[in-house]
DOSEZA-723213 format. One record per residue (C-alpha): x, y, z; residue in one letter. Coordinates in pm, whole numbers, plus 50000, padded with zeros to 5 digits. Layout:
BEGIN
XYZa/...
***
This chain:
BEGIN
880467273161351m/880627265361729s/884187262561908e/886117234461860g/889597218761746v/890527231061400a/892057202761179v/895077216261023a/895047216960623p/896997188960464g/896777167660780s/894277141160632r/896167107160637p/896587091460295r/894057062960338e/891407089260477g/890127094460811w/888727063061009f/886317062761265f/888637062161560e/890597092861396d/887367116361496y/886857134061817a/883847156361899l/884137191261835g/886747188861544q/886467215161254r/887177207260896f/887767232760640g/887267211660355h/889427215660020a/888977219659674t/886427248559596p/884187246259290r/883037271259060t/879427257858942i/879067260758556t/876187259358309a/877957228458181g/877357212458541d/873747222558538a/873077206758174a/874807174058277l/872967173158616y/869887174158397i/871127147558159a/871787123358445l/868657128658644t/866097140158397g/865107173558643a/862477193758474r/861977220658714q/861767251158425p/863217275358673v/866437258658642h/866547252658277c/864677283158115a/865917317658150e/862537336658072p/860847314158365v/863657324458609a/863677358858523r/859927360758569a/860607347558913l/862917375758990g/866207356958942h/868907373758743p/869467340158550s/868617302458613c/869627293058961p/871367262759004v/869057234559088d/868907230859490d/870087196459471l/873047200559238l/874187229959488a/873597205559756f/875657175559618h/878477196059513v/878807211159875a/878377175860005f/880977162259767g/883627187059936k/882987171960271t/883267135660159v/887187134860167p/887407141660536d/884227127560656i/882877097460431s/885917087060231y/885867054260426n/882217050760495a/880047019960489v/877067043660415a/875707075360441n/872527071260676l/870587103360710g/870207141160717y/868387165560927a/868007204360924d/868877211960580l/868257247760488r/868747261860145f/869677298660254l/870577317259927e/870177308359551p/873157294759362v/874167307859029y/876487294158753a/879717312058818g/879367308659186d/881977293459358t/881337269059675l/883537259959978t/882377237960275a/883067234760638q/882157207760893s/882207200361260q/881907166761442v/878857169061650i/878527133161752g/880237099561785l/879097063861859k/880947030461796q/878877003961646n/878396969961838s/880456950561594s/883346970261678g/884426973861329t/882717005361242s/880937036961404g/878627065261333v/879777098961281v/877417130961337w/878647162361138v/877157197561100g/878057214160789s/877827244360558r/878427258560215a/879607292660146l/879937311859824n/882657334359692q/881507362159903h/881537342660224g/877807339360247r/876057308260355e/873927293160103v/873337257360228i/873437241760589s/872817205660708w/873407178260975a/874037144360852r/875377109860996w/877517083160832v/878747048260934m/882457048960901v/884747019760898n/887567016361173k/891077012461051r/891596987861355d/888826970361546a/890886967761842a/891427005961864a/889547023462141p/886347037862063a/885637075162166p/883157083462416a/879637079762284a/877787112162232v/874427111562010v/873587149061937p/869947160561975e/869077173861615l/865867195461519p/862687175361410g/861817200761148e/862927233160991v/860037255861074g/858547282360824p/859907311561005a/863367298460911r/862647294260543f/865017316660340a/862717330160082i/864727356959879p/862367392459903a/862977395859515f/860987363959439l/857537367759257r/856027334059267p/852797341359105r/854987347458797s/855477311558738l/853647302858417d/851827271558418p/852387268958036a/856137263658127a/855637239658422t/852777218258264g/850627217458550g/847867242458708s/847787230559078r/848637255659318l/849337255359710w/845597256259783e/845127225759577d/846777200059781y/845207185460101a/847167169960388p/847117132860353g/846977133059981e/849107105359827t/850577110159486i/851947081459301d/853997099059013h/853627081158713p/857437077058584g/860257054558688a/863857054458611i/866567027858592t/869897034658772v/872417028258509e/876227018158639e/877787047458391a/874957073258516d/875467068758913h/879207065458835m/879377101658631l/876907118258872a/879067109959156t/882277122658963r/880477153358891l/879907161859257y/883507152359331q/882277126459601n/885207104759638t/883797078359872a/885397044159806r/881977027159832v/880877045059534h/884147047559346f/886037013759388d/884606984559269a/887716963259340f/887416973059713s/883396971559698a/883406935159588a/884706924759955s/882716948760121g/879136940960304p/877186944459956f/879776927059725g/879436956759479k/879286993159445r/876737012859639l/874587042459453v/875117076359632y/872087080759814g/872167117359700g/871717105259341h/868577088159445v/867227120259608i/867617136759257s/866007106959063l/862797110559323a/862757147059297r/862987147358926a/860277121658891l/857997140459126s/857607167758874h/854727151258742d/852167158159007g/854247185959189l/854907208058859e/854727241459019n/856907233859356a/859767253959218f/862287251359492a/863027232059807i/862937252360112a/864287227460348a/864817189860423i/863627183660758h/864897147860780g/865397116460596g/867057083860573v/868457059060291h/866167033760441a/868027005760193n/870707002759954p/870207010759575t/872526993259323f/872796999258945a/870116980158772g/867686990459032d/864547010458895t/863417039059110i/859677049559134a/858767079559327a/855757086859583r/854997118559754s/852547120160064v/851467155460158v/851557160260531t/850887195760553s/850297227160401r/852107258860581d/851797294260561e/855037312860538i/855377346560760p/855247376260574g/854457358960254r/850697356960076d/852187347159739d/853957315959831v/853317285260059g/855317254960182a/854017221760092l/855397196360340r/855797162360176v/857077124660260r/858947118059941l/859657079259896l/861607061159656a/860957026059586a/862937000959378k/861846973159162n/858116975159247v/854916989159112r/853637017259354l/850057005859322a/851036974059531g/853296991259796l/851597000760120a/853087034760258t/855087024060564p/854377040260892a/856987069260978p/859937050961098g/858887017260983a/861167002060701k/859896982160359d/862776963160190p/861566980859871a/861717015859996v/865317029459966v/864607064960056l/862137084060307d/862767120360294l/860787146860486d/860977181060304l/859327214360229s/858707227859882l/857527262459771l/854647265059561v/852817298359426p/849687306159621r/846387319059458r/845737357159470r/
***
């Protein structure tokens, strides 16, 4: 991470950091390392319905070259994200978006993750009661190797609306993660992915830019499910945990953690993207509207490009715009233009998936 002022361990205010407490360049070494277990992976499947076999079938994982089942990319991300919450978004109104999210090395059961963040941007909202904080974060394993890196921005409440606002700095974030920056393990054998295990035969060449896939399933978010998921990630943001405080907030009730919606959409997308066995990167994304318990989530993927990966002829990247919509029939939903909003669309995510190529 770049130079900046390190925040001393144990200096977190008892009530958490508010917007006026942040300063450009602050560096946080987040507390509570987390060893991920096979039990965590099983619970993640129970909460999301994720079905990518590389994460739940040892023979499939070993055929691809892994020593054992890698932890689902999004489970690893959510755990790492959860480490950052007490210092970055404990007093959040909502997490707003992501950029430059890269999966750099597989995570396996038994690995221990820690996280670090640096404040890279600040801007008070016109209301004067909150502001947006941009941070760059990264997760490290027990060997000190970086396994995930990302930027995100979050709206954070002010403790005192009259407190002076820091100077506004809006960072310039990359619009995409180029294929040359994808971290593909040298040991990976993508063509060993068995269609009998995935349930689909379509490979990288079988998808066309502009193709729209309405994934057939849907899932209703239960209060117990999203709360258990948020606890699994040790995400302590008040807006997700505290129903009593949330009742007097802008939504009048708890907000579902946006990462849980990402996981549900990714799980639903298995039908239609069966051989997309890993996420290479998330270029950007926004939580376009809030999700609450009782909402039913459906997913649509729009293929935006098919990218070759330098030095690899056995795997390609499928760039997809993944949309999650609530309480609608996808057949009647028009895909909003990039940057536009539809009240039914709760997630608009731009990501690249790894798919085997034909010989």
